[in-house]
MDTraj code that builds the backbone (N, CA, C; nanometers):
import mdtraj as md
import numpy as np

residues = "MET PHE THR SER TRP VAL VAL PHE ILE ALA LEU VAL VAL VAL LEU VAL LEU PHE ILE ALA GLY PHE TYR ASN ARG LEU VAL ALA LEU ARG ASN ARG VAL ASP ASN ALA TRP SER GLN ILE ASP VAL GLN LEU LYS ARG ARG TYR ASP LEU ILE PRO ASN LEU VAL GLU THR VAL LYS GLY TYR ALA ALA HIS GLU LYS ASP VAL PHE GLU LYS VAL THR GLU ALA ARG SER ARG ALA VAL ALA ALA GLY GLY VAL ALA GLU GLN ALA ALA ALA GLU ASN GLN LEU THR GLN THR LEU ARG SER LEU PHE ALA VAL VAL GLU ASN TYR PRO GLU LEU LYS ALA ASN GLN ASN PHE LEU LEU LEU GLN GLU GLU LEU SER GLY THR GLU SER LYS ILE ALA TYR ALA ARG GLN PHE TYR ASN ASP SER VAL LEU LYS TYR HIS THR ALA ILE GLN SER PHE PRO GLY ASN ILE PHE ALA GLY MET PHE GLY PHE GLY GLU ARG GLN TYR PHE GLU ALA GLU PRO GLU SER ARG GLY PRO VAL LYS VAL GLU PHE".split()
xyz = np.array([
    [13.6474, 7.8818, 7.1495],
    [13.7192, 7.9743, 7.2339],
    [13.6419, 8.1057, 7.2493],
    [13.5917, 8.1556, 7.1372],
    [13.5154, 8.2798, 7.1389],
    [13.3889, 8.2635, 7.2243],
    [13.3228, 8.1506, 7.2161],
    [13.2006, 8.1238, 7.2902],
    [13.2278, 8.1211, 7.4404],
    [13.3381, 8.0657, 7.4805],
    [13.3696, 8.0606, 7.6230],
    [13.3955, 8.2015, 7.6779],
    [13.4541, 8.2882, 7.5986],
    [13.4757, 8.4263, 7.6413],
    [13.3419, 8.4992, 7.6543],
    [13.2535, 8.4772, 7.5641],
    [13.1217, 8.5403, 7.5687],
    [13.0465, 8.4932, 7.6927],
    [13.0512, 8.3636, 7.7208],
    [12.9851, 8.3087, 7.8385],
    [13.0482, 8.3662, 7.9651],
    [13.1804, 8.3736, 7.9688],
    [13.2514, 8.4285, 8.0850],
    [13.2120, 8.5745, 8.1065],
    [13.2118, 8.6539, 8.0013],
    [13.1755, 8.7958, 8.0129],
    [13.0293, 8.8096, 8.0558],
    [12.9419, 8.7268, 8.0014],
    [12.8009, 8.7306, 8.0395],
    [12.7838, 8.6968, 8.1876],
    [12.8575, 8.5985, 8.2374],
    [12.8503, 8.5627, 8.3797],
    [12.9015, 8.6762, 8.4677],
    [13.0084, 8.7401, 8.4264],
    [13.0626, 8.8528, 8.5031],
    [12.9612, 8.9671, 8.5066],
    [12.9002, 8.9963, 8.3921],
    [12.7999, 9.1036, 8.3862],
    [12.6809, 9.0705, 8.4763],
    [12.6331, 8.9468, 8.4712],
    [12.5209, 8.9054, 8.5556],
    [12.5595, 8.9161, 8.7028],
    [12.6799, 8.8739, 8.7379],
    [12.7267, 8.8819, 8.8762],
    [12.7354, 9.0272, 8.9223],
    [12.7892, 9.1143, 8.8393],
    [12.8006, 9.2566, 8.8739],
    [12.6617, 9.3169, 8.8913],
    [12.5689, 9.2842, 8.8022],
    [12.4324, 9.3347, 8.8129],
    [12.3640, 9.2832, 8.9399],
    [12.3878, 9.1571, 8.9740],
    [12.3310, 9.0997, 9.0955],
    [12.3845, 9.1717, 9.2187],
    [12.5145, 9.1920, 9.2245],
    [12.5763, 9.2609, 9.3390],
    [12.5262, 9.4050, 9.3463],
    [12.5204, 9.4725, 9.2319],
    [12.4730, 9.6110, 9.2301],
    [12.3276, 9.6182, 9.2755],
    [12.2460, 9.5259, 9.2310],
    [12.1059, 9.5236, 9.2723],
    [12.0916, 9.5001, 9.4218],
    [12.1698, 9.4084, 9.4736],
    [12.1629, 9.3795, 9.6167],
    [12.2135, 9.4983, 9.6983],
    [12.3220, 9.5591, 9.6523],
    [12.3761, 9.6780, 9.7202],
    [12.2710, 9.7891, 9.7218],
    [12.2075, 9.8129, 9.6081],
    [12.1057, 9.9177, 9.6004],
    [11.9872, 9.8879, 9.6916],
    [11.9515, 9.7617, 9.7051],
    [11.8432, 9.7238, 9.7960],
    [11.8806, 9.7542, 9.9406],
    [12.0044, 9.7220, 9.9771],
    [12.0496, 9.7508, 10.1134],
    [12.0534, 9.9013, 10.1397],
    [12.0968, 9.9781, 10.0416],
    [12.0988, 10.1243, 10.0560],
    [11.9568, 10.1766, 10.0739],
    [11.8635, 10.1262, 9.9940],
    [11.7241, 10.1705, 10.0041],
    [11.6656, 10.1375, 10.1412],
    [11.6950, 10.0203, 10.1928],
    [11.6445, 9.9817, 10.3250],
    [11.7076, 10.0669, 10.4355],
    [11.8372, 10.0923, 10.4242],
    [11.9045, 10.1775, 10.5232],
    [11.8460, 10.3189, 10.5198],
    [11.8198, 10.3698, 10.3998],
    [11.7608, 10.5029, 10.3869],
    [11.6189, 10.5069, 10.4428],
    [11.5453, 10.3961, 10.4272],
    [11.4108, 10.3897, 10.4837],
    [11.4169, 10.3955, 10.6361],
    [11.5147, 10.3288, 10.6960],
    [11.5320, 10.3344, 10.8414],
    [11.5641, 10.4781, 10.8842],
    [11.6557, 10.5431, 10.8116],
    [11.6906, 10.6821, 10.8446],
    [11.5703, 10.7743, 10.8297],
    [11.4919, 10.7543, 10.7254],
    [11.3718, 10.8350, 10.7053],
    [11.2710, 10.8106, 10.8167],
    [11.2553, 10.6867, 10.8568],
    [11.1616, 10.6549, 10.9643],
    [11.2045, 10.7230, 11.0944],
    [11.3343, 10.7265, 11.1203],
    [11.3828, 10.7953, 11.2403],
    [11.3553, 10.9451, 11.2293],
    [11.3708, 11.0012, 11.1113],
    [11.3416, 11.1431, 11.0909],
    [11.1941, 11.1727, 11.1163],
    [11.1068, 11.0800, 11.0801],
    [10.9638, 11.0997, 11.1041],
    [10.9336, 11.1004, 11.2545],
    [11.0030, 11.0173, 11.3296],
    [10.9883, 11.0206, 11.4756],
    [11.0336, 11.1568, 11.5256],
    [11.1466, 11.2037, 11.4752],
    [11.1995, 11.3346, 11.5144],
    [11.0991, 11.4469, 11.4898],
    [11.0330, 11.4438, 11.3763],
    [10.9343, 11.5474, 11.3425],
    [10.8217, 11.5479, 11.4458],
    [10.7711, 11.4309, 11.4782],
    [10.6613, 11.4230, 11.5742],
    [10.7070, 11.4602, 11.7155],
    [10.8296, 11.4233, 11.7503],
    [10.8807, 11.4596, 11.8826],
    [10.8980, 11.6106, 11.8933],
    [10.9423, 11.6745, 11.7874],
    [10.9572, 11.8212, 11.7859],
    [10.8208, 11.8854, 11.8093],
    [10.7211, 11.8325, 11.7434],
    [10.5844, 11.8834, 11.7616],
    [10.5417, 11.8674, 11.9076],
    [10.5734, 11.7524, 11.9645],
    [10.5399, 11.7267, 12.1052],
    [10.6120, 11.8260, 12.1954],
    [10.7413, 11.8469, 12.1706],
    [10.8202, 11.9386, 12.2537],
    [10.7671, 12.0809, 12.2461],
    [10.7152, 12.1193, 12.1299],
    [10.6594, 12.2538, 12.1145],
    [10.5276, 12.2690, 12.1901],
    [10.4504, 12.1628, 12.2024],
    [10.3218, 12.1688, 12.2722],
    [10.3372, 12.1707, 12.4246],
    [10.4378, 12.1032, 12.4754],
    [10.4511, 12.0848, 12.6205],
    [10.4626, 12.2169, 12.6968],
    [10.5474, 12.3121, 12.6557],
    [10.5534, 12.4374, 12.7333],
    [10.4187, 12.5105, 12.7387],
    [10.3426, 12.5086, 12.6302],
    [10.2105, 12.5718, 12.6305],
    [10.1167, 12.5017, 12.7278],
    [10.1233, 12.3711, 12.7299],
    [10.0395, 12.2936, 12.8210],
    [10.0765, 12.3230, 12.9658],
    [10.2061, 12.3241, 12.9941],
    [10.2528, 12.3518, 13.1309],
    [10.2094, 12.4910, 13.1746],
    [10.2233, 12.5904, 13.0879],
    [10.1843, 12.7272, 13.1232],
    [10.0347, 12.7371, 13.1505],
    [9.9556, 12.6662, 13.0739],
    [9.8112, 12.6678, 13.0951],
    [9.7762, 12.6077, 13.2309],
    [9.8391, 12.4963, 13.2633],
    [9.8116, 12.4306, 13.3913],
    [9.8652, 12.5144, 13.5072],
    [9.9790, 12.5801, 13.4888],
    [10.0388, 12.6627, 13.5945],
    [9.9415, 12.7693, 13.6443],
    [9.8652, 12.8255, 13.5536],
    [9.7705, 12.9296, 13.5926],
    [9.6675, 12.8808, 13.6926],
    [9.6362, 12.7543, 13.6885],
    [9.5351, 12.6988, 13.7781],
    [9.5952, 12.6278, 13.8987],
    [9.7137, 12.5762, 13.8832],
    [9.7722, 12.4924, 13.9891],
    [9.9135, 12.5395, 14.0211],
    [9.9256, 12.6636, 14.0611],
    [10.0568, 12.7245, 14.0846],
    [10.1373, 12.6521, 14.1929],
    [10.0720, 12.5907, 14.2889],
    [10.1447, 12.5251, 14.3987],
    [10.1982, 12.3871, 14.3605],
    [10.1761, 12.3419, 14.2378],
    [10.2258, 12.2116, 14.1906],
    [10.3625, 12.2285, 14.1219],
    [10.4454, 12.3130, 14.1773],
    [10.5733, 12.3508, 14.1165],
    [10.6624, 12.2307, 14.0842],
    [10.6645, 12.1321, 14.1729],
    [10.7493, 12.0138, 14.1544],
    [10.7150, 11.9402, 14.0239],
    [10.5879, 11.9265, 13.9965],
    [10.5433, 11.8572, 13.8749],
    [10.5899, 11.9339, 13.7517],
    [10.5752, 12.0668, 13.7534],
    [10.6149, 12.1485, 13.6384],
    [10.7652, 12.1394, 13.6124],
    [10.8422, 12.1398, 13.7211],
    [10.9879, 12.1298, 13.7066],
    [11.0278, 11.9944, 13.6467],
    [10.9631, 11.8873, 13.6924],
    [10.9946, 11.7544, 13.6395],
    [10.9601, 11.7435, 13.4914],
    [10.8471, 11.7995, 13.4528],
    [10.8079, 11.7958, 13.3112],
    [10.9087, 11.8757, 13.2282],
    [10.9453, 11.9915, 13.2765],
    [11.0414, 12.0760, 13.2040],
    [11.1773, 12.0080, 13.1917],
    [11.2239, 11.9477, 13.3008],
    [11.3522, 11.8766, 13.2971],
    [11.3468, 11.7573, 13.2014],
    [11.2389, 11.6819, 13.2066],
    [11.2248, 11.5649, 13.1188],
    [11.2198, 11.6083, 12.9728],
    [11.1533, 11.7194, 12.9460],
    [11.1466, 11.7714, 12.8091],
    [11.2864, 11.8108, 12.7618],
    [11.3625, 11.8780, 12.8484],
    [11.4987, 11.9193, 12.8128],
    [11.5878, 11.7997, 12.7839],
    [11.5774, 11.6957, 12.8661],
    [11.6564, 11.5742, 12.8432],
    [11.6174, 11.5083, 12.7109],
    [11.4884, 11.5067, 12.6819],
    [11.4417, 11.4443, 12.5585],
    [11.4894, 11.5218, 12.4356],
    [11.4873, 11.6536, 12.4442],
    [11.5332, 11.7356, 12.3313],
    [11.6818, 11.7137, 12.3065],
    [11.7586, 11.6969, 12.4140],
    [11.9041, 11.6828, 12.4017],
    [11.9498, 11.5395, 12.3745],
    [11.8597, 11.4441, 12.3809],
    [11.8978, 11.3036, 12.3651],
    [11.9519, 11.2767, 12.2254],
    [12.0489, 11.1873, 12.2206],
    [12.1076, 11.1466, 12.0932],
    [12.1072, 10.9950, 12.0821],
    [12.0784, 10.9450, 11.9655],
    [12.0771, 10.8007, 11.9455],
    [11.9445, 10.7397, 11.9863],
    [11.9200, 10.6223, 11.9353],
    [11.7911, 10.5574, 11.9551],
    [11.7688, 10.5194, 12.1014],
    [11.8656, 10.4562, 12.1653],
    [11.8477, 10.4095, 12.3027],
    [11.8294, 10.5262, 12.3993],
    [11.9135, 10.6281, 12.3863],
    [11.9026, 10.7445, 12.4745],
    [11.7713, 10.8184, 12.4502],
    [11.7311, 10.8300, 12.3240],
    [11.6056, 10.8962, 12.2902],
    [11.4876, 10.8193, 12.3482],
    [11.4902, 10.6873, 12.3380],
    [11.3812, 10.6055, 12.3918],
    [11.3698, 10.6228, 12.5432],
    [11.4824, 10.6214, 12.6121],
    [11.4809, 10.6384, 12.7578],
    [11.4271, 10.7769, 12.7952],
    [11.4727, 10.8789, 12.7247],
    [11.4271, 11.0156, 12.7535],
    [11.2780, 11.0308, 12.7242],
    [11.2320, 10.9718, 12.6169],
    [11.0896, 10.9800, 12.5817],
    [11.0036, 10.9070, 12.6833],
    [11.0491, 10.7940, 12.7312],
    [10.9737, 10.7205, 12.8325],
    [10.9640, 10.8011, 12.9620],
    [11.0730, 10.8692, 12.9982],
    [11.0713, 10.9539, 13.1172],
    [10.9764, 11.0720, 13.0986],
    [10.9778, 11.1312, 12.9805],
    [10.8885, 11.2435, 12.9516],
    [10.7425, 11.1981, 12.9583],
    [10.7141, 11.0827, 12.9064],
    [10.5777, 11.0298, 12.9114],
    [10.5324, 11.0120, 13.0561],
    [10.6214, 10.9623, 13.1417],
    [10.5879, 10.9451, 13.2836],
    [10.5563, 11.0791, 13.3500],
    [10.6364, 11.1808, 13.3206],
    [10.6121, 11.3109, 13.3834],
    [10.4850, 11.3753, 13.3288],
    [10.4543, 11.3525, 13.2025],
    [10.3284, 11.4047, 13.1479],
    [10.2084, 11.3379, 13.2150],
    [10.2215, 11.2099, 13.2458],
    [10.1135, 11.1415, 13.3171],
    [10.0907, 11.2056, 13.4534],
    [10.2006, 11.2419, 13.5211],
    [10.1844, 11.3065, 13.6517],
    [10.1216, 11.4446, 13.6360],
    [10.1521, 11.5146, 13.5269],
    [10.0905, 11.6447, 13.5007],
    [9.9395, 11.6276, 13.4804],
    [9.9006, 11.5284, 13.4039],
    [9.7577, 11.5053, 13.3814],
    [9.6886, 11.4566, 13.5083],
    [9.7608, 11.3913, 13.5958],
    [9.7029, 11.3518, 13.7243],
    [9.6726, 11.4759, 13.8083],
    [9.7595, 11.5761, 13.8021],
    [9.7365, 11.7018, 13.8732],
    [9.6120, 11.7708, 13.8182],
    [9.5957, 11.7652, 13.6884],
    [9.4818, 11.8300, 13.6226],
    [9.3497, 11.7745, 13.6753],
    [9.3478, 11.6472, 13.7096],
    [9.2245, 11.5854, 13.7585],
    [9.1720, 11.6541, 13.8844],
    [9.2580, 11.7212, 13.9586],
    [9.2180, 11.7887, 14.0818],
    [9.1585, 11.9271, 14.0568],
    [9.1549, 11.9718, 13.9310],
    [9.1103, 12.1072, 13.9001],
    [9.0011, 12.1039, 13.7925],
    [8.8751, 12.0896, 13.8342],
    [8.7653, 12.0796, 13.7372],
    [8.7562, 12.2008, 13.6441],
    [8.7847, 12.3200, 13.6967],
    [8.7763, 12.4394, 13.6121],
    [8.8835, 12.4382, 13.5035],
    [8.9975, 12.3744, 13.5310],
    [9.1029, 12.3608, 13.4297],
    [9.0600, 12.2614, 13.3228],
    [8.9977, 12.1523, 13.3660],
    [8.9537, 12.0519, 13.2693],
    [8.8490, 12.1091, 13.1737],
    [8.7808, 12.2170, 13.2144],
    [8.6801, 12.2796, 13.1292],
    [8.7383, 12.3943, 13.0456],
    [8.8623, 12.4332, 13.0714],
    [8.9255, 12.5434, 12.9990],
    [8.9472, 12.5054, 12.8530],
    [8.8960, 12.5879, 12.7618],
    [8.9009, 12.5580, 12.6184],
    [9.0443, 12.5467, 12.5678],
    [9.1321, 12.6358, 12.6124],
    [9.2724, 12.6328, 12.5693],
    [9.3388, 12.5033, 12.6135],
    [9.3138, 12.4629, 12.7367],
    [9.3708, 12.3386, 12.7873],
    [9.3176, 12.2193, 12.7083],
    [9.1874, 12.2186, 12.6817],
    [9.1284, 12.1075, 12.6076],
    [9.1875, 12.0965, 12.4672],
    [9.2095, 12.2095, 12.4029],
    [9.2715, 12.2079, 12.2697],
    [9.4140, 12.1545, 12.2761],
    [9.4912, 12.2022, 12.3743],
    [9.6288, 12.1554, 12.3892],
    [9.6324, 12.0057, 12.4208],
    [9.5425, 11.9620, 12.5066],
    [9.5368, 11.8202, 12.5428],
    [9.5021, 11.7357, 12.4195],
    [9.4096, 11.7837, 12.3385],
    [9.3723, 11.7115, 12.2170],
    [9.4883, 11.7073, 12.1180],
    [9.5590, 11.8194, 12.1035],
    [9.6761, 11.8239, 12.0143],
    [9.7826, 11.7253, 12.0612],
    [9.8074, 11.7248, 12.1919],
    [9.9090, 11.6349, 12.2471],
    [9.8665, 11.4899, 12.2298],
    [9.7407, 11.4621, 12.2492],
    [9.6913, 11.3250, 12.2315],
    [9.7088, 11.2801, 12.0869],
    [9.6757, 11.3673, 11.9920],
    [9.6952, 11.3351, 11.8505],
    [9.8411, 11.3149, 11.8169],
    [9.9255, 11.3980, 11.8747],
    [10.0699, 11.3865, 11.8508],
    [10.1235, 11.2567, 11.9078],
    [10.0746, 11.2173, 12.0259],
    [10.1178, 11.0914, 12.0863],
    [10.0829, 10.9735, 11.9952],
    [9.9659, 10.9791, 11.9322],
    [9.9271, 10.8731, 11.8386],
    [10.0205, 10.8706, 11.7182],
    [10.0557, 10.9881, 11.6683],
    [10.1466, 10.9960, 11.5538],
    [10.2858, 10.9456, 11.5913],
    [10.3291, 10.9757, 11.7136],
    [10.4589, 10.9268, 11.7606],
    [10.4572, 10.7742, 11.7687],
    [10.3491, 10.7200, 11.8217],
    [10.3383, 10.5736, 11.8323],
    [10.3438, 10.5099, 11.6937],
    [10.2737, 10.5692, 11.5979],
    [10.2771, 10.5157, 11.4618],
    [10.4177, 10.5282, 11.4024],
    [10.4823, 10.6433, 11.4227],
    [10.6167, 10.6639, 11.3679],
    [10.7164, 10.5651, 11.4293],
    [10.7032, 10.5362, 11.5569],
    [10.7895, 10.4373, 11.6222],
    [10.7672, 10.2991, 11.5633],
    [10.6417, 10.2655, 11.5418],
    [10.6102, 10.1355, 11.4835],
    [10.6674, 10.1249, 11.3430],
    [10.6517, 10.2305, 11.2635],
    [10.7059, 10.2307, 11.1277],
    [10.8580, 10.2196, 11.1306],
    [10.9218, 10.2892, 11.2240],
    [11.0675, 10.2814, 11.2383],
    [11.1092, 10.1382, 11.2698],
    [11.0445, 10.0777, 11.3684],
    [11.0804, 9.9405, 11.4065],
    [11.0546, 9.8422, 11.2932],
    [10.9471, 9.8626, 11.2173],
    [10.9205, 9.7774, 11.1008],
    [11.0306, 9.7934, 10.9962],
    [11.0754, 9.9168, 10.9767],
    [11.1833, 9.9432, 10.8799],
    [11.3137, 9.8788, 10.9251],
    [11.3421, 9.8872, 11.0545],
    [11.4623, 9.8236, 11.1085],
    [11.4534, 9.6721, 11.0907],
    [11.3359, 9.6155, 11.1128],
    [11.3171, 9.4715, 11.0948],
    [11.3477, 9.4300, 10.9509],
    [11.2937, 9.5012, 10.8539],
    [11.3193, 9.4682, 10.7126],
    [11.4680, 9.4815, 10.6800],
    [11.5287, 9.5864, 10.7310],
    [11.6712, 9.6089, 10.7085],
    [11.7539, 9.4963, 10.7695],
    [11.7233, 9.4605, 10.8937],
    [11.7966, 9.3520, 10.9607],
    [11.7781, 9.2194, 10.8869],
    [11.6581, 9.1935, 10.8417],
    [11.6327, 9.0704, 10.7666],
    [11.7197, 9.0660, 10.6416],
    [11.7307, 9.1785, 10.5738],
    [11.8110, 9.1839, 10.4507],
    [11.9601, 9.1658, 10.4782],
    [12.0111, 9.2260, 10.5870],
    [12.1559, 9.2160, 10.6114],
    [12.1963, 9.0907, 10.6872],
    [12.0988, 9.0195, 10.7453],
    [12.1320, 8.8991, 10.8208],
    [12.1049, 8.7703, 10.7453],
    [12.0270, 8.7771, 10.6393],
    [11.9974, 8.6556, 10.5635],
    [12.0934, 8.6425, 10.4449],
    [12.1076, 8.5202, 10.3982],
    [12.1990, 8.4915, 10.2875],
    [12.1341, 8.5330, 10.1567],
    [12.2018, 8.5943, 10.0678],
    [12.3413, 8.6345, 10.0624],
    [12.3658, 8.7764, 10.1133],
    [12.2586, 8.8376, 10.1679],
    [12.2718, 8.9741, 10.2184],
    [12.3785, 8.9906, 10.3235],
    [12.3954, 8.8888, 10.4075],
    [12.4967, 8.8986, 10.5126],
    [12.6379, 8.9113, 10.4545],
    [12.6613, 8.8495, 10.3417],
    [12.7931, 8.8595, 10.2769],
    [12.8149, 9.0016, 10.2262],
    [12.7148, 9.0527, 10.1538],
    [12.7274, 9.1869, 10.0970],
    [12.7252, 9.2945, 10.2052],
    [12.6450, 9.2750, 10.3084],
    [12.6390, 9.3719, 10.4170],
    [12.7754, 9.3839, 10.4845],
    [12.8402, 9.2710, 10.5062],
    [12.9740, 9.2738, 10.5656],
    [13.0762, 9.3387, 10.4735],
    [13.0674, 9.3081, 10.3445],
    [13.1624, 9.3653, 10.2476],
    [13.1474, 9.5166, 10.2353],
    [13.0238, 9.5646, 10.2398],
    [12.9985, 9.7062, 10.2145],
    [12.9730, 9.7870, 10.3411],
    [12.9880, 9.7278, 10.4571],
    [12.9797, 9.8015, 10.5833],
    [12.8395, 9.8378, 10.6297],
    [12.7410, 9.7566, 10.5977],
    [12.6051, 9.7813, 10.6463],
    [12.5911, 9.7176, 10.7834],
    [12.5769, 9.8006, 10.8867],
    [12.5665, 9.7500, 11.0229],
    [12.4240, 9.7525, 11.0743],
    [12.4018, 9.6879, 11.1869],
    [12.2683, 9.6811, 11.2451],
    [12.2286, 9.8149, 11.3060],
    [12.0991, 9.8350, 11.3195],
    [12.0411, 9.9539, 11.3816],
    [11.9654, 9.9112, 11.5057],
    [11.9468, 10.0043, 11.5976],
    [11.8752, 9.9733, 11.7207],
    [11.7253, 9.9916, 11.7007],
    [11.6500, 9.9062, 11.7673],
    [11.5050, 9.9224, 11.7715],
    [11.4710, 10.0303, 11.8734],
    [11.3591, 10.0943, 11.8547],
    [11.3078, 10.1895, 11.9527],
    [11.2246, 10.1086, 12.0505],
    [11.2763, 10.0895, 12.1714],
    [11.2106, 10.0026, 12.2685],
    [11.1640, 10.0806, 12.3895],
    [11.0528, 10.0369, 12.4441],
    [11.0000, 10.0951, 12.5672],
    [11.0785, 10.0403, 12.6852],
    [11.0843, 10.1204, 12.7918],
    [11.1507, 10.0741, 12.9129],
    [11.0634, 9.9687, 12.9803],
    [11.1250, 9.8782, 13.0557],
    [11.0481, 9.7710, 13.1213],
    [10.9334, 9.8227, 13.2090],
    [10.9523, 9.9381, 13.2744],
    [10.8475, 9.9916, 13.3621],
    [10.7206, 10.0245, 13.2840],
    [10.7358, 10.0676, 13.1600],
    [10.6185, 10.1073, 13.0819],
    [10.5418, 9.9875, 13.0269],
    [10.5984, 9.8679, 13.0397],
    [10.5317, 9.7478, 12.9897],
    [10.4388, 9.6860, 13.0940],
    [10.4539, 9.7283, 13.2186],
    [10.3745, 9.6705, 13.3255],
    [10.2341, 9.7291, 13.3288],
    [10.1531, 9.6808, 13.4215],
    [10.0175, 9.7329, 13.4333],
    [10.0178, 9.8782, 13.4794],
    [9.9189, 9.9515, 13.4355],
    [9.9051, 10.0915, 13.4754],
    [9.8492, 10.0963, 13.6164],
    [9.9110, 10.1760, 13.7012],
    [9.8688, 10.1876, 13.8390],
    [9.7705, 10.3049, 13.8506],
    [9.6494, 10.2751, 13.8936],
    [9.5464, 10.3769, 13.9076],
    [9.5153, 10.3920, 14.0558],
    [9.5198, 10.5179, 14.1023],
    [9.4905, 10.5453, 14.2431],
    [9.3755, 10.6450, 14.2522],
    [9.2868, 10.6225, 14.3475],
    [9.1739, 10.7145, 14.3687],
    [9.1869, 10.7833, 14.5012],
])
top = md.Topology()
chain = top.add_chain()
for i, resn in enumerate(residues, 1):
    res = top.add_residue(resn, chain, resSeq=i)
    for name in ("N", "CA", "C"):
        top.add_atom(name, md.element.get_by_symbol(name[0]), res)
traj = md.Trajectory(xyz[None], top)
């Protein structure tokens, strides 16, 4: 009788430890996803801080390109105000499109392309874009690991019991997946 109680208590302890370990793993994965999103936020903030300086530099050379500057400014404002992964992705894709149009305007001004301040800002923005791409990839990788943990057995049972829900991937808009259109 005593032995059966010891075995029963040992099984309960092992079960509790297993559940606690699995719960802690899910918490760690969820926190990694949140951290990855924060890293995207940091890089986007850096990007948002660079854009007004870039626009002001270009304005000095191409004052009659007012429409382009307004679109970049509006896209930046929408991106700063965006909330959630899907809205942020859409706003970022729009901002990227308007920045491309800004750089297309720059091609018409050789003296601007030689301006040291512009070149530094362009290099900073290019580096930031690379960091954003890496942060997005890391975020999506973290979401993948998290989804795998909450969708596979026995994680799906514990995820449902403890309220671990799915997260959205950071996805590009369909237009950005197509070929780049180059005009001369």
